[in-house]
N, C-alpha and C positions, 0 to 999 in steps of 0.2 A: 455795581451793586455791592454796597458795604454790608457785611454781616455783623458789624459791630453796632449798627443802629437797631432801634426798637421798631418793629413793624406792626401794623394793624390792618385788619380787613374784615368785611362781612363774611362769615364762614357758613352761614345758612343760605338757602336759596334766595335769589333776588325776587323782588315783587312783594305784594302784600301777603302776610301770613299771621298766624296767631302769635308766633314767637320768632324773634330774630336773634342770632348769636354773633357778636363781634368779638374777635380774638386778637390779643396782643402777644408778642413774644420778643424777649430781649431783656437787657439789663435794666432798662427803664420802665418795664411793664408794671411792677408793683407801685413805683412812684406815681405813674400816671393814674393808676386806679385810686391811690390815696388822694390825689388832687381832685378826683371826681366824687369821692364818697366820704372822705374824712378818715374813718377808721376801717381797717381791713379785717375780714374774718379769718378764722384758722384755715390753714391749707386744706384743700379738698373737702371743704364743708360749704354747701350752698347756703348763702345768707341773703336775705332781702335787704336791699339798700335803695336809697333815693340818690340818683345821679344828678349832680349839679355842674353847670358850666364853670370851669375853673376861674374865669375872669369875671363874669357877671353874677355868678351864684344862682342864676336862673335854673329852675328844675328842668332837666332833660327828659327824665323818665323815672318810674318806680319799677325796679326789676330785681334780678338775682345776680350776685357776684360770686365767682369761683376763682380760686388761686391754685396754681400748680407750680411749686418751686422746682427749678432745675436742680440736678440733671434728670430727675424722674418725672419728666413731662413729655408731651408729644414731640416737641422740638429739641429737648435736652436743655432748654433755657427756661427762665422764669416765664410762665404763661398765665395770662388773665383772660377770663371769658365773661363778657357782659351778656346776660340773657334779658332781652328787652321785648316790649310790645312790637309786633312786626309791621307797623305802618311805615310807609316810605318816609313820612315826615320825621318820625322818631329816629329811624336809621340815619337819615341825612344829618339831623342835628347832632347825633353822637359822633358820627364820622367827622363832621366839621370841627367839633370840640377837640377831638383827638388830633386832627391835622394841624391845629393851631399850637400844639405843645412842642417845645423845643426837643429835638432828638428823636421825634417820632415821624415815621413816614408810612405811606400806604404800601402794602406788600405787593410784590409782583406775582404773576401766576405761578403757583407751585412753590412759592418761597418758603412757606412753613415746612413742607415736606422736604425741600432741599436742605433746610437747616437740620431737620431730623436725620437725614442721611449724613451730613457733614459731622454731626455730633455723635454718630454711632448708634442712633436709636433704631435704625433699620438699614438693610443693605439695598443695593440697587435693584435686585430682583423683586424685593418686597415693595419698593417704591413704585416700580413699574406695575406691579399687581394692584396697588392702590389706585393708580391712574386708570387702569382697566376697570376696576370696580366702580369708579365714578362714572365711567362711560358705558357700563354694562346695560344692555337693552333687554336681554332675555335671562331666564332663570339659569340656564346652563352657562352662559357667559358670567353670571354672578358667581357661580360655584367655582369656575376656573380662576377668575380674578381673585377670589377670596383665598383660594389655595396658595396663590403666590403672595398675596398681601400678608398672610399669616405665617409665611416662612416655609411652606411645604417644599417649594422648589429649591429654596436656599439650603435646606437640610441635605438634599440630594447632592447639590454642588459642593457643599462643605465636606461631604464624604469623599467626593472626587479629590478635593484639595488635600485632605488628610492623607489619602493614599499616595498622592503624588509626592507630598513632602517626605513621607516615609520611604518611598522608592528612591527619591533623589538622595536621601541620606545614605542609603545603602550604596548607591553608585559613587557618591563623594568619598565614602570610606574605601571603595575599591580603587579610586584614583590615588588615595594616600598610600595604598599598598600595591601600587601598580607593578613593583618589581617582584611581587610574589604571585606568579602566574596562576597557581591553583586557587588562591583566594579570589583573584579577579574573575576567573572563569566560573567558579561556583556562584559568585555574586551575580554575574551577568545572566546565568541560567535562571536563577530565582527571579531576578528582575523581569526577564522576558515573560515568565509565567504570570507575574502580577500585572504586567503591562497588557498582556492579552486579555485578562479578565476586565481590566479597566476600559480597554478599547471596546469590548463587547457591550459593556454597560452604556458607554457614551453613544455607540451606534444605535442601541435600542432606544435611547432618548431621541436621537435624530429621526428614527423611523416613526416615532409618535408625533413629530413636530408638524407634519402636514395636516394630520387630523386636528391638532391643536389650532393651527392657523385657520382651518375651516370654521371652527367654533368662534374664534376671535374676530375674523374678518367676514365670515359668511360663506356658505356653500353656493357656488355659482352654478345655476341651472339655466340652460339655454334652450329656448323653443326654436326649432328650425324645421324646414321642410319646403315643399314647393309653394308657389303663391296661391292664395285663396283657398286654403285648406282649414282655416279657422284657428290659426295660431293666436291671433289677437283676442279672439273670443275666449280661448282657453286661459290666456293671461288674465283677462278681466275676471274670469270665473275663479281662478286661483287667488287673485288679489282681492276679490270681493268688492271691486270698484271698477269704474270705467277708466282704466289707465291708458288704454290704447284705442285708437279709432277703428271701428269695425265697418267694413264696406264689402259689397259684393264685387267691387271692381278689383281685379287681380293687381297686385303690386302696390296696394294702399300703404303698407308699411315700408318706408324707404330708409329709416334710420333705426338705430338700436334704442329700445325702450327698456329701462330697468325699474324694477319695483322691489323694495325691501319688505320682507315679511319673515315669518318664522314657522317652523314645524317642530312641535314638541320641545320648545326651548332652544332650538338651533336656528341662528339667523341664516336667512337665505336671500340671495340676490337673484331674482327671477328676471330673465332677459328675453324680450321678444325681438325677433330679427326679420330682416327683409327676406322674402321668399326666394328660393334658389331655383333657377331653371337654366336652360341653355343660353347661348349668346344673345345679348340684347343690344339694341342701338341706343337705348335710353341711358345717357351718361350717369344720371342720378341713380337710376336703378342699379347700374353696374357698380357704382361706389358702395351702395347699400349691400350688394351681394359680397363684395370684398370684405366689408366689415363683418358680415355674417361668418365668413370663413375664419376671421381672426377670433371672433367670439367662440366658435366651436373649438378652436385650438386651446383656449383658456378655460373651457368648461370643466366643471367637476362631474356634472350630470347633463346629458343631452336628452331632450324630449323631441324625437323625430316624429313629425305630424304629417299624415297623408289623409286623403279622403277618397271615396269611391270615384273612380274616373280621373283622378289627378295624375299628372306625370310623375314618374318615380324620382326624377331629379338625381343629382350627384349624391348618393347615399353615403353617410359617414360609416366608418368601420364599426361593425357590431361588437360591442363588448358588454360586460356585466353592468356598466353604468349608463347604458343607452336604453331609454324607454321608447318603445315603438307604439305610436298611437294612431289608430284609424278613426278620425273624427267624422262627423256627419253620418253616423250609422243610421239615423232616422230616414235618410234619403234612399238607402238601399239596404234593408236589414239582411239580405242574403249574401251581400258581397263579402268575400273572404280573400281578397287579393293579397293581404298581408296576414297570413295565418297566425303568426306569433304575436301580432299586435293586440293591444287593448282596444276594443271597439267601444267608442264613446260617442256621445252627442252633447256638445257644449250647449245646444239649444234646448234639449229636453232634459238633460242631466243623466241620461241613461249611461251606465257603465262608469260613471265618475267616481263612485265610492271605491271600486276596485282600483282605479287609476290612482286616486289619492293615497291608498294604502301602499301601493307599489312605489310611489314617489317618496313617501315618508320613509320607507325602509331604506332606500338608497341614501337619503339625507342623513338618517341616523347612523348608517354604516360609516359615512365619511367623518362623523364627529364622535365615533365610539371611544369611550374612555378619555376623551380630550380634557375633561375637567381636571384631572390629576397629572397632566403632562408637565414635564419640567421645562421644556423649550417651547415658547409660544410666539416669540417675535423673530423676525428675520435676523436681527442682531444676535440673538441667542444661537440660532442655527449656524450662522457664519463663524462665530467664535468657536463653537464646539467642533465644527468641521476642521478648523485650523488646529485645534487641540488634538484631534484624532490623527491628523497628518503628522504632527510632531511626535506623538506616541509611536506611530509606525516607523518614523525615522529613527527614533531612539532604539526601537526593538531590532532594527536592521543592522545596528552597529556591531562590529565584531568585539570579542572579549579583549582584544589587544588595545582597544581605544575607549576605555570607560569615560575619558574626558569628553569625547564627542557625544556619548550617550547622555552625560550630565548636561551638556549644552542644549540638546534637544528637549530634555525634561524640564529645564529651566524655562524654555520657550512655552512648553505646555502649561506649566504652572502660571506663567504670565497670562496665558489665555484664560485660565480658570479665574484668575484675579479680576480680569476685565468683566466677567459675567456678573460678579457680585459687587464690584466697585472697590475691592481691596487695594487696587492699584489706581494710579491716576487715570480718570476717565472724563476729564474736563471737556473733551471734544464732543461727548454725547449727552452731557447733563442738560444743556440748554434745550436740545430737541426733545428730551423726555419731559422735563418739568414745564415747558411752555404749553403742554396739553392739559395741565391742571387748571382748575378755576382759581381765581385770585385768593379766595379765603382758605385754600388748602396748601 
């Protein structure tokens, strides 16, 4: 992939629409625009133009042309935008005309944003935030992604970097004056205090990371319990569609069924599982029960469902994130075998409002304050944990060896640079930008 070439792509959504936007970026962008329109408008001024095929002079469309000279453009290069009528035929004709020009090629997924990163128009955290913004499905996901795309997380990490550079400078000075014991000891004491403060801040960001991941990836809710207690009926009621087969025959659900939904802007993965009971000779049912056990281990919230007269089964440990549901309350309104459970009826809807409220409270608790979290990807968490370990290693060095402290601090600074892309991160760029659409 050569970054010296001029790239083009449809930047608006595919399919028929009122308007389509085709974007170009690179040294040949303005020349390509001139070959289609003749004269060029002033930079950053929308101008109506007739676009003609450069070889046949046939009219391609009547639209709007915008020029953004580099380096003050999205990519840092010369950028052109053609605003066209959004029919598939117009889009195809314009793309074909551009594809026939020497030095132009179709952009790869995320290549515009990759060039913006390469040219210093955004750092890696902001680029990841933009990718998340494109993928956002809920309002709170949008808020979280926008916080990163606009540089909110980058500002926090830049603060870490500045502190590390300052601390490292103090330690390097101590190395230069290593023969003056008093100077070195005073410096190391001051450095340890500052390292403790920085470590606390990074650990605070790590503590927020799980909530942030819940908002980005979805809170995992697992419906579990004995067979034939109405778990699938509850799933269908929550999903507002027939996602699972409902039958009076025990053991109907043999495999895991997942439904994507949201509560108050928080994405949720709602999972129905095979009923749990004692030993079974049915091999398929046993496999389903094993899978249920694995789902319970991975759950953020467990909804344990029972019903009047149902066997208790192997109950999970009771904690604040387990919701106990006694379903089929319409069959025996007096039954109180699980006194702390929410008594509901998936058939009549009795008790469901209170159950929804309790479930929503747990979901929102998992994603509390996640919109402004600094670390939202596993990459962020792994690198920051490595940085904390290097800070602890530096803090443990005795005053007699400031050069060892400096070595650990340089490793920590390297970690922070990996977060924002200030150092070489070629190994992760492809995985990040391939998630983008072609026109971004």
